[in-house]
N, C-alpha and C positions, 0 to 999 in steps of 0.2 A: 651405224641406226640410232636416230634418235626416236625414245618413247614417251611418247605424254600422257598423262590421266586424267580426265576432267570427269567432275558428278555427277549425275543427275543433282535433282532437287526437288525436295517437297516444299511444299509453302502452307506453311502455320497460318497465319492469319493475313488477310492485309487480299479478299479477292480481288482483283482489276482494278484494284485500286495503282498500279505502277503508270497506266496510260493517261488517269488522271491525277497526276503531279501528286499522291498521297503516298503513305507510308506502309510499310511491309515486314513482315518477319518471315524467313524463309531458314531453311539449314540445306548446304550439301549432304548428300549421301554417301556411304561406304560402298555407291556400286554406282557404276557410270560404263565413259566410253573410253578403254585403250585405242591408243593411235601408236601405231611404227610405223616411221617412214625415214627416207632420205632421197639426196637430190640425185637428180638420172642426168646421163648426158647427152639419151640417145631423145630430146626434146620436145618431152610428151610429159603428160600429167597420170597417173595411171593410180585408179582409187577401186581399193577392194576392199569385201566385209562377207563374212563368213552367211551364204544364204543366197547371195544377190550376186549377178550377176558382176565381174568388173568393167568398170569403166575408165575409157580411155581418149583424149581429147590431146589433140599437139596444144604444147603449152603456149600458144602464141593466137591460138585461137579462139574467137570471141565467143563466150558464152553463153547462154541459154539457160533460161526454165525448164526442165521437163516433167518434173513435176514426178519424180522417182525421188528415193534418199539421196543421191547422189548430190542433190540441189544443196543440202547444208555444207556439204563438205565447197563445191565450187560455188555457190556464196561467197563464200569467203574469200576463194580465190579472185572471183571478181570486183568486191571490194578492197582487196586492196591495191587490184589496178586500177581502182576509181581513187584511189588515195596517193597513184602518181609511181608505185612497189614495181618493182619489175617481181614477178616469178615464172623462174624457167620450167624446166619439166622436173620431176619428184616423183615419186612413191608413196602412197601411205595405206597402209589396214588397219580395217578398224574390227575392235571386237567389244562387245555390248555385256555388262551383266545386266541391265536396265531391263526390266519386263519391257514388252512391246502394247502402247496404246494404253499404259495406266496414266499417264499423265503427269510423268516423273523429269518431263522434256529433257527427253535423249536428244532432240532436235539441238536443244544451246549444249547441251554436254560436245554433242557431234562439232560442232560451229566453233567451241570453244576450242578445244582438243585441238580441232583444224590450226586456229589460228596462234596457238601457244607451238606448237609445233613449226608455223612458218619462221616463228617471231625466230625461235633456236636457229633453226635450217637457216634461216637467211640475213641472221644480225640485226633483224629491225629494235629497231628502236621504240617501244612500244609498251607504255605503264599498267598496269593489271585494270586502273579502268578503261583505257583507251581498248585494250583486249577484249573487254566485255560490251564495248560500243560497235566494235566491229563486227562482231557476231550476231549483235540486235540490230546493227546494219542491215548486213546480209540476211536475215529472216525480214526484216520489212521491207528492202527494196528488191531484192533476187525473189528469194520465195514468195514472199508476200501475203505474211502474215505480219497485223500492224501490229507487234508484241511488244509491249514494254521492255524494262533493262532490267526487272527480276530476275529471270531465267539465267542468265550469262552471269551477271553481280554473284549468283549465289556459286554457281558453277567455277568461279575465279578464286572468291573471296571467302569460300568456305573455310571452318578451324573446327578441330576436331573437338566434339562437347560443347558449340554453341550453336545459339542461333545470329540470323543476318537480321539485323534492324538495318532495312533501307529505306532513307530518303528520296525520292525519284526526280523530287523540285532540287533541292538542296546536290542531287546525287553525289549523297554522303554515304560511307558503310560504317555500323560499327559492332562488334561481335559481343553478344552477352552470353553468358555461363549460361548455358542449361542442368537446371535443376540435377541432382544425384539421385541417383535408385527409379530413373524416368524413365522406357524407352519407348519411338515409335514406333507404332504398327499401321503398316499398309496395305489397307485390304483390297484386291481387284476385283469390281463387279460386276465383271464378265462383257462390259458394253464396251467399246473402243472406245478412245479418248480422240475426238478429232476435231482442230482448231480453226480446218481448212472452209470449213463450210460457213454459209450466210450469219449464221448465229453469231459468232466474236464479234462479226464487223457492224452486226447489230444492233450490240449491247452498246459496243464504241459508240456508234454513231449518236445512241439514246441519252448518256454520258455525257455527251461533248454539248447535244438540245438542251440537256437541263441549265448546264452550265452558260450555257447563252441565257436561256431565258430568267436564268435569276441572276443576268448581270454579275458574274466570275469571271474571271481567267480560266478557271478549274473547279471540282466539285473539291478540290481538297481545300478550296477556300470559303465554305457554309458548314454553320455548324447544325445540329439534329433540330435546336431549336430554332436557329432561321430557317430552316426548311421547314418546319413543323406553320412557322407563320405565312408561308410563300403558297400561290394558289398555283401548282402545276397539276396537267392532264394525271389521268392516274398513273398510266404505263409509265412518263415518264418520273413521273414525280417516286413511284416506287423503286426504278433503276438507281434514281439521285437517292435513297434513301439507303439502298445498300451500299454505295460509296461511303458515302457521308459515315453509317455507319460504323463501317469497317475499319476507316481511316482513325475512328474513336477507338475501337475495343484495340488496335492496332498500339495506339498512344497509353492505353492503361493495362496490357499485356506487359510490353514490356517493363514497365513498374513489377510487377507480379513477378515477371523472371528474374528481378534482378533480386527480389526478396526470397525467390526460389520457392515460390507456392505455383504449385504445380495444380494443384486443383482447383485456384482462382484462374488460373491461368486457360485450362480444359473448360471451363464453363464458358468463359468468354469463345471456342472451338464451337463449341455446339450452339451458341447464340449467332455464332456467322454462318454456321449451315441453313439453319432456318429463315435466316437471311436470305442467302442464297435461295432456300427453295420458295418464298414465298415474296421477297420482292426484286431477286433477278431474273429468277425463274431459268437459273442455269444447272438446277439440277436431273436426275431422273428418278423416279421411283425405285428402281434398285441401290441408288447411293442413298437418298432416304431411309430405303430400308436397312442397309448396312447400317450408319448410322444409328438408326432406331435398337437396333440388338446391340450394337457396340456399346453404346453408353447405357446397358440397362446390367452387363457384364462390372460384379464386382471389381476393382483397382483400377476402372477406365476413366480419366477423372474426362474426357469428353473426345468429341469426334466431329471431324466436317469432312465434305468434298475436297479433295487438293487439287491444283490446279487451275485450269479455264472452265473447269463443269462437264455439261453435255456428254458425259461416261467417262472413262476411266479408273479412280480409285478415291477411297479415303484415308484418312489419316489419325489414327485415336492418339493420345497419351496416355501412358499404363501405366501404371507400379509396377517396378521390374519381379517383383515376388508373387505378382498375378499375371504377368504375360501369356505362359505357356496356357492356361488355362482359359484365360481371356482370348488367347489365340482360337482354340478349340471350341470353345462358344459360340463362339462368332461364325464361325466357318458351318459347323452344324447346323443354327439357327436359321441361317442365309440359304442353304440350299435346301432346308426343308422349307421354308416359305415360295423359295421362287424357283427351286429346281436348278438351279445354276449351282455347281460344284466349282469354287475360288479358290486362289490361293492367297498369304497372308506373309509379308513379309518382313520381319526387325530387322529395321534400322538405326543408325544411331548414326547423330549430327559424324560427318567427316569434315577431311581437308579437299579444300581446294586445289584445282590445277595451280595455283600460283599459291598456294597458302602459307610461304609467309611476306606475306604482300604487307 
């Protein structure tokens, strides 16, 4: 029996920049998906997870998307086959410590966990970056979500107490030490996060339309000054303003992290959320309330929605000594304002599925 642990991730800065060939800061979490698996000789693929009915398919059967949780695992199998690999029968049991619907990328964790498991079981020659790309391809082509590479890279390349700096155009990854004495607090809004609706694809198309109107390959190639001088329609212009501003915030944030300046880093996070609310419109009233409440707490340096938006959770950067008081204050104030009793999870940047890569 082979065991793999693939972490979820929290997006720190760089919201929706990945498919715009931009830059992103994230962290792997110490929460994720464990998968135990082995080859079998009965010619069947059997995958199971607590709370779901097991899924069984003949190893040679053509795989089709069903819209169920199993798509993320079987999508990896289908993608490996499309790459020329032979995948025989195997069993895989999944167990998650990630809260459902919080936007912490359980989908990528399942894809990466499955890919690493099959790499080990089948002796495949896949580099860490190829593992991440395999997961992304499965999500793009099999599951049908046009995500970028951020989630899978974070799950593969995480390192304890480090942020992950991904340049999506160059496809380079750098690990940057996270400031000491600072924790991550992830607070669920109580509104499930989902990217299968039309909002994600709509925002993606609007970004590509902005790049086309600006005459550039991607919004990565535009500065705020250039954007301000352009005459884009209001909606497309605001979408572009978010992406261009996010890239600039990430570049600045990298320098703040290197300097150990958590306060300056936090201010950029809060500015990012305001842009999500005003320009990209991928926030919700509940996420806005959480950010407003969190940033009013002593010791909270900044907060923003994390992940694709449209529900899910926020992430706050908090001084360690203020953590418990901040958590209690956020939960109480949020319930009083919205009537939603939710939970806040203390997380630390953790190791990836291939932490030594």
